[in-house]
N, C-alpha and C positions, 0 to 999 in steps of 0.2 A: 573788457578789462584784461590787462596782462596778468600773468601768473604772479601771485603775491610773493615778491622776492624776500621781503623782510620776514614774513611768516615762515618761510622755508629756509631760513638761514640758521646755522647752528648757534648754540649758546652754552656757556659754562655756568653751572651752579656749583660753586666751590670747585673741587677737582672734577666734577661730573660734567661730561660733554653730552649735550642733548642734540639730536640731529636736526630738529626743527623747533619751532616755538609754539607748538600745540600740545597742551596737556589735557588729559582726561580728568574731570573732576571726581573726587571720592564720593560717589553716590551709593547710598544704601540699597542693596538688593535683597538682603535677608536670605541669600541662597547658600550661605555657608552651612556647615553641618551641625553646628552647635557645640562640637567638641574641639573647636579651634581650627579645624582643617577646612580646606576649600572644596566644595563639591565640583563634580565634573561640569555641571551646568554653569557654575561660576567661572571655571577655567575656560570653557568654550566662549563665554561672554567676553572675557578679557582678551582672549586670543583673537577674536574678530576685530576688536579695536586696535590691537597691536598690528595685525595684518593690514588693517585699514590705514595705517600710516601715522598714527599719533606718536609724537616723539617721547612723551612721558605719560605713564599711567599711574595715577593715584589710586591705590586700592582702598576701598571703603574701610571704615573703622575696624581696626584690629586691636582688641582690648589687651591691657597689660595684666589684668587680674581676672581669672576665670570666675570669681565670685560676683563680678560686676559686669555682666554682659550688656552691650548696647541694645541688642535685639536677641530674642531667643536663639536665633541662628547666627550669632556673631562669630566671626573669625578671631583668631588671637595669636599672640606671641608670648604667652605666659609660661611656656615650658620648652626646654631644649628638645623634647621629643617631637615638637612641631617643625623643627628645622628641616629635616629631609623632605617632607611634603612640600614645604614652601620653596625649597631649592628646585624641585621639579617644576613647580609653577613658574618661577622666575626664569629658569632656563628656556622654557617654552616661549615666553614673551621676548627674551633676548634674541632669539633666532630671527625676529623681524626687525631688530635694531631699536626696539623700544626700551626705554629705561623704566624701572618699576619702583614705586615708592609707596610703602604702606603708611596709612595714617594711624599711628599708634596713639591710643587714647585710654583714659580712664573716664567712663561716661559720667561719673559722679551723680548729680541729681537726676540725670537722664537714664541711669542704668536700670535694667530690669533685674536688679539684685533680689527683688522680692520673690522671684522665681526660686531662689535658694533660701527663702525666709530670712533674708538679710536686709536691713533698712538701707536705702540709698544714703550717700554721704555728700557733703559739700563744705565749702569754706565756712558757712554759717547755717543755722537752722532756716529752712525755707520750704515752701510747697512748690513742687515741680508740676506745672500745668500739663506738660507733655505726658507724664506717666501717672499723674494724679496721686503722687506719693509725697509725703513729708520726708525730708532728709535731715539727718542730724549733722552737727558740726564735728569736723575732724579735730582730733587732738594733735598736738605738734609732733609727737612721736609717730603717729599714723601718717602725717604728711611726709615725714622723712622716709618712711617705709615706701610710700608711693613713688617718691623721687627715685629710689633705688629700683623700683619695678620698671619705670620708664627706661632707665639706663640698661637694665638687663634685656628688656624687649628690643632695644636698638642694637645691642650686641648680637642678639639672635637674628635680627634682620640682616645685619652685615654678613653673618656666617651663612645665612641662607642665600646670599647673593643679591639681595635688594641693593639698590643704588643709592638710597638715602632714606630718611624717614621724614614724615610730616607730623607736626603737633597741631591738634585742633584747639585753637584758642579764640574762635569766633562766636558771635551770636549770643554772648552771655550763656554759653552752652557747654556742656560737659565740664570736666573738673578744671582744666586750665582756664577756659573761658569764664567759668564761674569765679575763679580767684581774681581774674583781671578786672571784672566788672563790679563797680560799686552797687549795682542792682542786687547782687547776691553776696558779695563779700562785705560783711559788716564787722569783721574781726577788729579787735583792739590790740592784738599782739603784733609781732614783727611781720606777720603775713597779711596785714591789712592796715587800715587807718589812713593810708595815703597812696598815691600812684606808685611810689617806690615799694611800699609794703605789699600792695596787690601784685606787683611784678615779681616779687621774690621767688614764689613757687616756680614760675616759668624759668627764671634764671638758674635756679638750682637744678631743674630738669635738664636744661641744655648742658650745663657743666657736667652732670652725671653721664649723659649720653656721650659727650666728647671723651670723658675719662674711660668709659667702658667699650665704646665702639670705635674709638680712634678720633684724634683731633681733625683728621682729614675726611671723616665721614659726614656728608652734608646733612644739615638739619633745616627743614623748611617749616614755616609757621603760617597756618591759616588764621587770619585775624580780621575782625570787623574794623574797617577804617573808621566808621562812626556807627554807634549803636542806635542812633536816631530815636531814642526814648528818654523821656525826662528822668534825670538822675543817673543815666548810663554814661558809658565812655563816649567821648567826643573825638572828632578828628584831631583836635589839639592834643588830647591825651595820647593818641596813637603816635603823633609826630614827636612827642616827648619820650615815649617809651621805646620807639623803634631803634634809635642809635644805641641804647643800653642793651637791647637784645642782640644787636650785631656785635657789640663789644664782647658779649658773652660767648660768641661763637656761632650765632645764627647765620645761615648762608643764603636765605631767600625768604620773601614774604609772598603769601597768596592772599590778596585783598578781596574780602567780601564785605557785607554790611548788614546792619539791622540786628534784631534779636528774635529768638523763637520762644513761644509761638506768636507773640503779639504782633510782630511785623513779618509774618510769613509772606506777605505781599512783596517784601523786599528780598528776603532770603531765597524764596522760591517764586520769583516774580512771574506773574501770569501775563497773558496778553493784555495790552492796554497800559502796561508800565513801560518806562523808558528803556531803550536798548543801552547796554553798557553802563548800567546805573551805578557801578562802583568805579568807573574810570577816573572820575574827578579825585576820589580819595587815593587811588593808586598813583596818579600823577603827582599829588602833593607829597606822598610818601617817598617817591623817587628823588625828591629834592633834598631829603635829609639822610638818606642811606646810600651806600655804595655797593649794595648787593642787588641781585635781580629782584624785580617786583612783578609778580604774576597777578592777573586780574580775572575775576569770574563774574558772571551775572548778565544774562540776556545778551550774549554775544552769539549770534547764530548764522552769520554769513562770513565767508572768507574776506569779502570786501570790507566789512566793518572791522574784522580782526586786523587786517593789514593797515587800515587807517589809524587805529589805535597805536600800533607799533611805529608807523611812519612818523607820527606826531610826537613820539617819545613819551607817551602817557604810561606805558608799561613795557616790560621786556618779554613777557610770554602771555599767551592767551589760554585760559582754562575753559574748556568746553564741557558742559554737562549734558543737558537734554539733547543738544544738537548731535552728540555722538550716540545717544540712544536711538534717535531717529535715523541716523545713517552712520554706521561704523566706518564707512569708506570716505567720509567727509574729507579727511586730509589728502588721500590719494587723488580724489576727484578734483580738489582745489589745486593741487600741485600740477595737474594735467590741464588746468583751465576748463574743466568740465563743470562749470558752475550750475548749469541747468539740470545736471544729472544728480545733484545733491538733494536727497529727500529732505524737505524743509521742516524745521521745528518752529511752530508759532507760539510755543509756550502755552499750549492748551491745558497742560497738567492733567489730562483726562486719565491716561493710563499710568504714566510714570509716577504720579502721586495719588494712586488709587486708595491709599489708606492702610493697605495690608503689608506695606514694606516690600512687596514683590512687584517690580515695575513691569508694565506692558507699554506699548506705543501704538497710537492710531495709525501712523504712516509706516510703521515697521512692525508688522505682526510677528516677525521672526525674533524679536528681542527676547532673549532668555531661552530660545530654542534654535540657536544658530545652526547647529549641525542637523537637527531633525528637519528643519525647514529650508535646508539648502536647495536652491533651484537647480534641478538636474534635467538633462534632455529627456523628452518623452520616449518611451519604447516604440510607440507608433505615432507618427504625425497624423493629426486629425483636423477636419474642418470644424471649427468652433464658431458658433454664433452667440454673441452676447446681446441680450435684449435689455437695454438700459445703460445709460452712461453716467450714473451716479457713482459714488465712491466704491461701492461693492463691484459694480460692473467694470469700472476702470481698472481696479486692481486685478480682477479676474482676467481681463483681456491682456494686461501687461505681463502677468506671470505666464499665462498660456502661450503668448507669443515668444517669451524668453525660452520656453521649453521646446520650441520648434513647431508648434501648431500653427495652422493658417487661421487667422482670427478676423472676423468681421464684427464690428460693434455698431448696433443701430440704436439711435436715441430719438425718442418721439419729439422732443422739443428742439429749439434752435441752438442749444448750447449744451456742453458737457458740464458735469458737476453735481447734478441732482440737488438734493437738499442743502449741500454745502453752499450753494449760491444764495440761500436764505440766511444761513448762519453767518456769512461774511458781512451781512448788512447790520448786524447788531453792534452797538457801540463797543469799540475796543477790540472787535473780533476781525478786523480787516485782514490780518495775517493768514487767516484760513484760506484766503485766495491762493496762497502758495501751494496748498494741497491740490487745488484744481489745476493750477498751472503745471505742477510737476507731473501729476498723473496723466493729464491730457497730452503733455509733451512726450512722456515716455511711451504711451501707446502708439503714438504716431511714429516715434523714432524706431520702435520695434517692428514696424511694418503692419500694424493693425489697420485694416480698412475701416474707416469711420464714416458712417452715414447719418447725418443729422436730419431732423424732421422726417424720420422714417420709423413708422410704428411696425413692430414685428407682429405679423398676423399669421394664421395658419397657411394662407395662400403664399405669403412671402417665404415661409419656411419650406413649403413644397417646391418653390422655385429654386431656393438656395441649396436644398438637400444637405444640411449640415450633419455631421456625425454626432455632434454634441451641441446642445443649446443650454445656455446659462441664463436663467430668468432673473434679472435684476431690475425689475420694473418699479420698485419702490413701494411707497404707501401713499394713501390719500387721506386728507382730513375729512372727518365726519362730524356732524353736529352732535354735541353731547345731549343726553336725554333730559334737557332742561326746558320746561314750557317757556315759550317765547324766544327760543334760540334762533328762530328763523325771522325775527323782526328786521325791518330795513336798517335800523341803526346798529345792528349787531355785526361786528366785523371779525374776521379771522386774524390771527396774529400775522399771517403772511400778507394780509391787506395793508397792515401798517408798515412792515419791512419793505414791501415793494412800492410804497408811496402811492397807494390807491385812494388816499384820503385827502380832501382839500386841506391845505396847510393853514389852518387858522387855530388860534388858541381855543382850547375846549376843556370841559370836564369829562374825564374818561374813567370808566370802571373796567378793570381787568379781572376777568374770572379765571383764576388759576395763578398761583404764586410759585410755580416751579421756575427753573432757569429761564425758560422762554418768556414767561409772564413778567419776570423781573427785568429782563433785558428790554422788553417792550416798554415797561415803565421808565427805564433809564433813557430810552430813546425819546419818550414823549415829555417827561417832566422837565420843567425849566429850573434854572436857566440852561439853555443848550443851543446848539447850532443845527438841530435836526430840521429837515424840511417838512417833517410830518407833525402837524398840530403843535407848533413850537410853543414852549413854555406852558404846557397844559397842566392842569391840576389832576393828579392821578391817585386813584384808590385801587388797591389790590385786595381781592378776597380769596383766601386760600383755605381749603378744608383741613389741611394738616396743621399741627401746632407751630411749625416754623416754615419759612419760605426758603426757596432756592435749595431745597434738600438734595437735589440732583446735581448741584454744582460742587466742584472741588474746593477745598478749604481756602486756598489763597485767592482764587478768583471770586469766591463768595464774599470774602472779607472786603475786597475791593468794591464789589457790586453793592454790598450793604452800605458801605460808606457813602457811595454816590447817591443811593436812594435816600439816605438820611439827609444828606446835604441838599437834596432837591425837594425835600418836604413831602415825599410820597407817603400816603396813609396806607397802613397795612392792617388788615383784619384777618386774623388766623382762627383756626378751629371753627370755621363758619361754612355752612353749606348753602349754596344758591338754590332756592326753591323755585324761583320764577324770575324771568327777565321781563321787566315792564317797559313802557314806552320811554321812560327817562331814567332807568336804573334797574334795580333788582330788589326782590324780597329775599332776605337771607335768614338763616336760623343759626343761632349760636347760644350755647348754654340753655338749650331747651326753649328759647324764646324767639319769636319772629321779629325782624327789624326791617325797615324799609330804607333803601338808599335811593335818593331821588336827585334830580337836577343834572343828570349826566347826558352829554351830547352823544357819546358813543359808549357801547359796551363791547369790549374786545375779548374773544374767547381764546384762552391760552391753556386749555385743559389737557392738551396732549392726546386728544382722541383721534387716533389714526387707525386705518385698517389696511392690510396688505393688498396690493394690486398683483394678483397671481393667477389670473384666469388662464394664462397660457399653459400652466402645468397640466391641467386636465385635457385641454384641447390638443396638446401635442404628445400625450402619453404614448399613443400607438404609432406616431409618425416619425419619431426620432429615437435612435438607440439609447441615447443618454440625455436625460433632462434633469437639471439641477436648479433649485431655487435658493437664492441667497439674499442677504441684506434685508431691507425692510419688506421686500416681497415675501420673505419667509416669516419675519416677525419684526414689527417696528421697534428699532433700538437706536443706539448711538452710532456715530461713524466708526468708533473703535471696534464694535462687533461686526458692522457691515463690511469693513475692509478686511477684517480677519476671516469672514466668510469667503470673500472672493479669493483671498490668498490660499485658503485651505482647499477649496474646490479645484482651483487651477493647478495645484500641485498634484492632485489625485487623478486627473483625467489623462 
């Protein structure tokens, strides 16, 4: 593919000229200090994305009232004393040609105001599922005070050198989004009761910003094109409201969709959901307004971004998780280096870990950009990596980048390790991008790759490495359940690798973690799986809930599929024995028999490290490091982080 010309053409947002059409989404990091200022960690994080070529950087929620933080570590623009620090931050981003836009917000129902012993507020009394707090209704005079706070924050933003501001009005979320949505706004005064009434708060804020920050100071609004929930805002509502917002002075829209938390599968769309899922709404919005329309949501390749722009569906592309995975995405795309872009498959494993502090499977340096910068090694060494799974591949890649001479030996016929199994689960095909990227990078950096080669003490004696990195993974072991060795008992890998005759069957799955649920999804009908198509599936799980190790958005999607497919789920139950046609389980102190099963699938997560090389080579190689599952069976997130850390240290 040629360099995406439209993606790298300039664009105006009001008076603001942006060098390209790539914007970084305003993603929460919780790395601010809590006193309104930005930590050095946060500055380094944004600097990496500015240096990486993004034309516009949306800065995560900066609150307008200190008493209502979005997170305990929220940044803010609630006081003039914050202006000098913000100016230093903006100047640093500007040196790379990036424009910087804070998302100024009053979190409303989503605020952590209870930290200050203050009740959250909203347009109407409601219970916020995100914070599990009841919020009270704002009085009219309080609404007018908040309108003034938005204007004051925008004025401070301009004085600090920011290039525009964004208002968060999407997802029936935060205060402006809550006023816009009939799901939360049930007022009967002038600020509710109709589409125009619900719009009034936003219109007054825009007017106040223009009055205080200047009529030429651009204002962007993030909005849900459609809330996709019964009783919520529809696309028709958006198309009605948008021209009124533009008439009030709004300079651009950023189109998202859905609501939080009920439709997190849309807002934070995981693997298995459509790419560019908000593009249709953005294209419709472009038909009724004459200002730029930005679109966000599952856009993770330059090719897709360029296609959206070329077809006129949007004017700018907002990248979120894709820029967490690779801050240099824009520069690499502009140079046509598409294979060098670390791919984001929307796994949501690290970036949505639940503590508000993101990490990334394919980019262990996220949030530690300066500490984990790859620098040349003081002494070039001969490095042997035993194992071509994710940990070994990352270790080989980084070691080669640092100037070491690296050989990677993989026992099997292909690279990727357990990622080759993960990619076989329904909706997880994009994980293949990790294998392709890591495999391509090690070869590009000159790593000598030897497949079907097991690292043995004799091989090590021949190669005489200075360093050996043991990344030999883990192996499945039978759980201590009587009958686990019966002929009809299968491992989860047997299902994913199609080692079963494809006939409809009744299947019992022992273990309801992520893997067990994905196996059930693969087998239960109706489906197009070649493995026991349209089987009747029962899951038995010892914990009170299933898929406890899956992230929220992906779990919501998976649970919906299991319900639709009629999978039977038995929780808080222990498998005491596997029988010839099922199992004996115990729950609530009583034994029960599950019978009539053609297969029993073990998805208990019982694995042990394969690390025999460590002791065998301890006296033969100056440095021996054990990483990934060979150290301790874990997720790809920890495995790749292991490889990244060790390779930077040798």
